[in-house]
C-alpha positions as CSV (number, residue, x, y, z in Angstrom):
1,M,0.2,0.1,0.1
2,T,1.5,3.3,-0.8
3,V,1.9,6.1,1.4
4,I,-1.0,8.2,-0.3
5,A,-3.4,5.1,0.5
6,H,-2.0,4.7,4.2
7,R,-2.9,8.7,4.3
8,R,-6.5,7.8,3.3
9,V,-6.7,4.9,5.4
10,R,-6.0,7.3,8.6
11,T,-7.9,9.8,7.6
12,S,-11.1,7.9,7.1
13,L,-10.9,6.0,10.6
14,V,-10.0,9.4,12.2
15,F,-13.5,10.6,10.3
16,A,-15.4,7.7,11.2
17,L,-14.4,7.6,14.9
18,T,-15.1,11.2,15.3
19,A,-18.6,10.9,13.6
20,A,-19.2,8.3,16.3
21,L,-18.0,10.3,18.9
22,A,-20.2,12.8,18.0
23,V,-23.0,10.7,18.6
24,L,-21.5,8.9,21.5
25,V,-21.4,12.2,23.7
26,P,-24.8,13.3,23.9
27,A,-26.1,9.7,23.7
28,Y,-29.3,9.9,23.1
29,A,-31.2,8.6,20.2
30,H,-34.2,10.5,19.5
31,T,-33.0,14.2,20.3
32,G,-34.6,16.1,17.4
33,S,-35.9,19.4,18.3
34,M,-40.0,18.3,18.4
35,A,-42.3,18.1,21.3
36,F,-45.8,16.8,21.1
37,W,-48.9,18.0,23.1
38,K,-52.6,16.9,23.3
39,V,-54.8,19.5,24.8
40,T,-58.2,17.9,25.8
41,V,-61.1,20.4,26.4
42,D,-64.0,20.0,29.0
43,R,-66.5,22.8,30.4
44,Q,-64.4,23.9,33.1
45,E,-61.0,22.8,32.5
46,A,-58.3,21.5,30.2
47,T,-55.7,19.0,30.5
48,S,-52.6,19.2,29.0
49,Q,-50.3,15.9,28.0
50,I,-46.9,17.5,26.8
51,I,-43.9,15.2,26.0
52,V,-40.6,16.8,25.4
53,S,-36.7,15.4,24.9
54,L,-34.6,15.7,28.3
55,A,-31.8,17.1,25.5
56,D,-33.8,20.5,25.0
57,F,-33.2,21.1,29.1
58,G,-29.4,21.3,27.9
59,W,-30.2,24.9,28.1
60,T,-31.2,24.7,31.9
61,P,-28.8,22.5,33.9
62,D,-29.7,23.4,36.8
63,V,-33.4,21.4,36.3
64,L,-31.7,18.6,35.7
65,T,-28.7,18.4,38.1
66,T,-28.7,17.7,41.8
67,P,-25.7,16.3,43.0
68,E,-26.6,15.3,46.6
69,H,-28.6,12.5,44.9
70,G,-25.9,11.5,42.4
71,G,-27.7,12.4,39.1
72,A,-30.6,10.2,39.3
73,M,-34.1,11.5,38.2
74,T,-35.7,11.8,41.3
75,E,-39.6,13.0,41.7
76,Q,-38.6,16.2,42.6
77,R,-36.4,16.8,39.4
78,R,-39.4,15.7,37.3
79,M,-41.5,18.1,39.0
80,A,-39.0,20.6,38.6
81,I,-38.8,20.3,34.9
82,G,-42.6,20.1,34.8
83,R,-42.9,23.2,36.7
84,E,-40.2,24.7,33.9
85,L,-42.6,23.6,31.4
86,L,-45.4,25.6,32.7
87,R,-43.6,28.7,31.1
88,Y,-43.7,27.6,27.9
89,F,-47.0,25.9,27.3
90,H,-50.1,28.2,27.7
91,V,-53.9,28.3,27.4
92,I,-55.2,31.4,26.7
93,E,-58.6,32.8,27.0
94,N,-59.6,36.5,26.3
95,G,-55.8,37.5,25.7
96,R,-54.3,36.1,28.8
97,P,-52.9,32.8,30.5
98,V,-55.5,30.8,32.4
99,P,-54.3,29.2,35.9
100,A,-52.6,26.2,35.2
101,T,-51.6,23.4,37.4
102,L,-48.9,20.7,37.3
103,V,-50.6,17.1,37.8
104,S,-47.5,14.9,37.1
105,A,-44.2,14.2,35.4
106,R,-42.7,11.0,34.6
107,V,-39.8,10.0,32.5
108,L,-40.2,8.2,29.2
109,P,-37.5,5.7,28.1
110,P,-35.3,6.7,26.4
111,D,-34.6,10.1,26.8
112,A,-38.2,12.3,27.2
113,I,-40.3,13.6,29.6
114,E,-44.2,13.6,29.9
115,V,-45.8,16.1,31.8
116,V,-50.0,16.4,32.6
117,V,-51.2,19.9,33.3
118,R,-54.5,20.8,34.5
119,H,-55.5,24.6,33.1
120,S,-58.9,26.8,34.8
121,L,-61.3,27.3,31.9
122,S,-64.3,30.1,31.9
123,E,-67.5,28.9,30.4
124,A,-67.8,32.6,29.3
125,A,-64.4,32.8,27.4
126,G,-64.3,34.2,23.9
127,E,-61.5,33.8,21.9
128,R,-59.5,30.6,23.3
129,F,-56.2,29.0,22.1
130,A,-53.5,26.8,23.3
131,R,-49.6,28.9,22.7
132,S,-46.4,27.2,22.4
133,R,-43.2,29.3,23.6
134,F,-40.9,26.2,23.8
135,H,-38.8,27.3,20.8
136,E,-37.7,30.4,23.5
137,L,-35.9,27.5,25.4
138,T,-34.1,25.8,22.4
139,D,-34.4,27.9,19.2
140,D,-36.6,28.9,16.4
141,S,-36.3,25.6,14.6
142,H,-38.2,23.6,17.3
143,R,-41.5,22.2,16.8
144,V,-44.7,21.1,18.6
145,L,-46.9,18.5,17.0
146,A,-50.1,19.5,19.1
147,R,-53.8,17.7,18.7
148,V,-56.6,19.4,20.6
149,E,-59.6,17.1,21.6
150,R,-63.3,17.3,23.3
151,A,-63.1,15.3,26.8
152,G,-65.5,12.3,26.8
153,A,-66.5,13.4,23.0
154,T,-66.4,10.1,20.1
155,D,-64.5,9.7,17.3
156,A,-67.1,11.3,14.9
157,A,-67.4,14.7,17.2
158,S,-63.6,15.5,18.3
159,P,-62.0,15.0,14.7
160,G,-59.3,17.3,15.9
161,A,-56.2,16.5,13.6
162,P,-52.6,17.0,14.2
163,V,-51.1,20.4,13.7
164,M,-47.4,21.4,13.8
165,L,-46.7,24.6,15.9
166,T,-43.9,26.4,14.8
167,A,-41.9,29.8,16.2
168,T,-43.6,32.1,13.7
169,A,-47.2,29.9,14.1
170,A,-47.4,29.2,17.7
171,D,-51.0,28.9,18.5
172,L,-53.4,26.1,18.2
173,A,-57.3,26.9,18.3
174,L,-59.3,25.7,21.3
175,P,-63.2,25.1,21.1
176,T,-65.3,26.7,23.5
177,V,-68.1,25.5,25.2
178,D,-70.6,25.4,22.2
179,D,-67.7,25.1,19.5
180,A,-67.0,21.7,17.5
181,V,-63.6,21.3,17.7
182,S,-61.4,22.7,15.1
183,T,-57.6,22.8,14.5
184,G,-57.5,25.6,11.9
185,L,-56.1,23.1,9.2
186,A,-57.6,21.1,6.3
187,P,-57.1,17.4,6.3
188,A,-54.3,18.2,3.9
189,G,-52.4,20.3,6.0
190,S,-53.0,17.6,8.9
191,L,-51.2,14.8,6.5
192,R,-48.6,17.2,5.4
193,A,-47.6,17.6,9.1
194,M,-47.4,13.9,10.0
195,L,-45.3,13.3,6.9
196,L,-42.5,16.1,8.1
197,S,-43.1,14.5,11.5
198,G,-42.2,11.2,10.1
199,L,-39.6,13.0,8.0
200,E,-37.8,14.4,11.4
201,H,-38.3,11.3,13.1
202,I,-36.0,9.1,10.6
203,V,-33.4,11.7,10.3
204,T,-33.1,12.4,13.8
205,G,-33.5,8.9,14.8
206,Y,-30.2,8.0,15.1
207,D,-30.6,4.6,16.3
208,H,-32.4,3.6,13.3
209,V,-30.0,5.2,10.7
210,L,-26.7,3.6,12.4
211,F,-28.7,-0.1,12.1
212,L,-29.5,0.7,8.3
213,L,-26.2,1.9,7.7
214,C,-24.5,-0.5,9.5
215,L,-26.3,-3.4,7.1
216,L,-24.9,-1.4,4.3
217,V,-21.8,-0.4,5.0
218,P,-19.6,-3.6,4.0
219,G,-21.1,-3.0,0.7
220,G,-22.7,-5.9,-1.8
221,T,-24.3,-5.6,-5.2
222,W,-27.0,-3.3,-6.1
223,R,-29.5,-6.2,-5.8
224,S,-28.5,-7.0,-2.1
225,R,-28.4,-3.1,-0.9
226,V,-32.1,-3.1,-2.6
227,A,-33.3,-6.2,-0.8
228,I,-31.9,-4.7,2.6
229,V,-33.6,-1.4,2.2
230,T,-37.0,-3.1,1.0
231,A,-37.2,-5.6,3.7
232,F,-36.4,-2.9,6.5
233,T,-39.1,-0.6,4.9
234,A,-41.8,-3.3,4.9
235,A,-40.9,-4.8,8.0
236,H,-41.1,-1.5,10.0
237,S,-44.2,-0.7,7.9
238,V,-46.1,-3.5,9.2
239,T,-45.3,-3.0,13.1
240,L,-45.5,0.6,13.1
241,L,-49.2,0.2,12.0
242,L,-50.0,-3.0,14.1
243,A,-48.5,-0.6,17.1
244,A,-50.4,2.5,16.4
245,L,-53.7,0.6,15.9
246,H,-52.8,-1.5,19.1
247,V,-53.0,-4.7,18.0
248,V,-49.7,-5.2,19.4
249,S,-48.2,-3.1,22.1
250,P,-44.8,-4.4,23.4
251,P,-43.5,-1.9,26.5
252,A,-41.4,1.0,25.2
253,R,-38.7,0.0,27.1
254,V,-38.3,-3.5,26.1
255,V,-38.2,-2.3,22.3
256,E,-35.7,0.8,22.9
257,V,-33.2,-2.1,24.5
258,A,-34.0,-4.4,21.6
259,I,-33.5,-1.9,18.8
260,A,-29.9,-0.7,20.4
261,L,-29.3,-4.9,20.5
262,S,-29.8,-4.9,16.8
263,L,-27.2,-2.4,16.4
264,I,-24.9,-4.5,18.1
265,Y,-25.4,-7.4,16.6
266,V,-25.0,-6.4,13.1
267,A,-21.7,-4.5,14.4
268,L,-20.5,-7.8,15.6
269,E,-21.6,-9.9,12.7
270,N,-19.9,-7.0,10.2
271,L,-16.5,-7.6,12.8
272,L,-16.7,-11.5,12.6
273,V,-17.8,-11.9,9.2
274,E,-15.6,-10.7,6.2
275,R,-18.6,-10.4,3.7
276,P,-21.4,-10.8,5.5
277,R,-24.2,-12.4,2.7
278,A,-28.2,-12.1,2.4
279,R,-28.7,-9.8,4.8
280,W,-32.1,-8.7,4.1
281,P,-33.4,-11.1,6.1
282,L,-31.7,-9.6,9.1
283,A,-32.9,-6.3,8.2
284,F,-36.7,-7.5,8.2
285,G,-36.3,-9.2,11.6
286,F,-34.7,-6.2,13.0
287,G,-37.1,-3.9,11.3
288,L,-40.1,-5.4,12.7
289,V,-38.7,-4.4,16.3
290,H,-37.7,-0.8,14.7
291,G,-41.2,-0.5,13.5
292,F,-42.4,-0.3,17.2
293,G,-40.0,2.5,17.8
294,F,-41.6,4.3,15.0
295,A,-45.2,4.0,16.7
296,G,-44.2,5.4,20.1
297,M,-44.8,9.3,18.9
298,L,-48.2,8.1,17.3
299,D,-49.6,6.8,20.4
300,V,-48.6,9.8,22.3
301,L,-51.1,11.8,20.2
302,G,-53.7,9.3,21.0
303,M,-55.8,10.3,17.2
304,P,-59.6,9.2,16.7
305,T,-59.8,5.9,14.6
306,A,-61.1,7.5,11.7
307,Q,-57.9,9.7,11.3
308,L,-55.3,7.1,12.8
309,V,-54.9,5.3,9.2
310,S,-53.9,8.0,7.2
311,S,-51.8,9.8,9.7
312,V,-50.1,6.6,10.3
313,L,-49.7,6.2,6.4
314,A,-48.4,9.9,6.2
315,F,-46.0,9.4,9.1
316,N,-44.7,6.1,7.1
317,V,-44.4,8.2,3.9
318,G,-42.3,10.9,5.5
319,I,-40.0,8.1,7.1
320,E,-39.6,6.3,4.0
321,I,-38.8,9.8,2.0
322,G,-36.2,10.4,5.1
323,Q,-34.8,6.8,4.7
324,L,-34.2,7.2,0.5
325,A,-32.5,10.5,1.0
326,I,-30.1,8.9,3.4
327,V,-29.5,5.7,1.4
328,A,-29.3,8.0,-1.7
329,V,-26.4,9.9,-0.3
330,A,-24.7,6.5,1.5
331,V,-24.8,4.0,-1.1
332,P,-22.6,5.7,-3.5
333,V,-20.1,6.2,-1.4
334,I,-19.8,2.8,0.2
335,G,-19.5,1.5,-3.4
336,W,-16.5,4.0,-4.0
337,M,-15.0,2.5,-0.8
338,A,-15.8,-0.8,-1.3
339,R,-13.5,-0.6,-4.5
340,H,-10.3,0.2,-2.6
341,A,-8.4,-2.3,-0.5
342,W,-8.7,-0.2,2.8
343,H,-12.5,-0.5,3.2
344,H,-12.5,-3.8,5.2
345,R,-10.8,-1.5,7.8
346,I,-13.5,1.2,7.3
347,V,-15.9,-1.2,8.2
348,Q,-14.0,-2.4,11.1
349,A,-14.1,1.2,12.5
350,T,-17.4,2.3,12.2
351,S,-18.5,-1.2,13.5
352,I,-16.5,-1.0,16.6
353,A,-17.7,2.7,17.0
354,V,-21.2,1.3,16.7
355,C,-21.1,-1.2,18.8
356,A,-19.8,0.8,21.3
357,V,-22.4,3.9,21.2
358,A,-25.2,0.9,21.1
359,A,-23.5,-0.7,24.3
360,V,-23.7,3.0,26.4
361,W,-27.8,3.1,24.8
362,V,-28.5,-0.5,26.1
363,M,-26.9,0.3,29.6
364,E,-29.1,3.8,29.4
365,R,-32.1,1.9,28.4
366,L,-31.9,-0.4,31.1
367,S,-31.6,2.1,34.0
């Protein structure tokens, strides 16, 4: 091997390890800047269910760090985060925020917190809406996928569809006493919000992306690559729909640990088998597990059955668009590397890095 080739190998290895460390340092698998907010409206009160990533609280470390508890997420710390969220999620009546009470706060694996808030309402209110100011804590790119429903209403009477709230469109209309639930968006707009949510979910879902890339990085024929991507897509589409319809609902912690273990398995196979063959069954089998991970966000919104199938399909289309974009960039690069003698070292370096990252995720999700 020439001196130039050696330098290329070293440069590639440094790049691979640096990229792995960039993922390892935050050690989060789903830290995209998006929150989820469901508002249930009754005559005299509204109940908010808010889910945010703990990573977003990196801007307020005093909320998360309590050295006397050794860094454990105590009830006191959970409630502190909940009280912090009250500053950014409001129900507005006649131009003013209504009184809000923190009901509960709990950690959702692997890296999120769910807060329930009760808002006092006036039956004589005129204009009423929910307003997110959470982008003030993070940045203007932060988005909130929100939905409103009327307490005790049937699917037909409460057709609130998901709405994407942003820094420039932060308000969601809420019904008054005699109003029907309305989100201010046409069905096409709601489906667009779900499509964008699916796109962001796969792009920021580092464990799903790493799994797919780990399957592809050893190289192979175009036919084998297409088979891997197709098998993974078909599998996670099936379990995404089954989980969203509550046909199968495995515990979130079990799913998240299994996803991390799938990364370790594929990375070890890359290290122990020089040229793994026929990987599409592996992609399909573990793709079933990853589909349950994709479904977690849909369960949060609790959408009516009438809208669930179309929303799931739009969400899945978003996932596929993001996945195809990633593959379209990665496959030519992998194909180029596969033509060089140092490709095997790249496969080893990236697999070791992925295995290390996944091991951290397993330990975090078990704890």
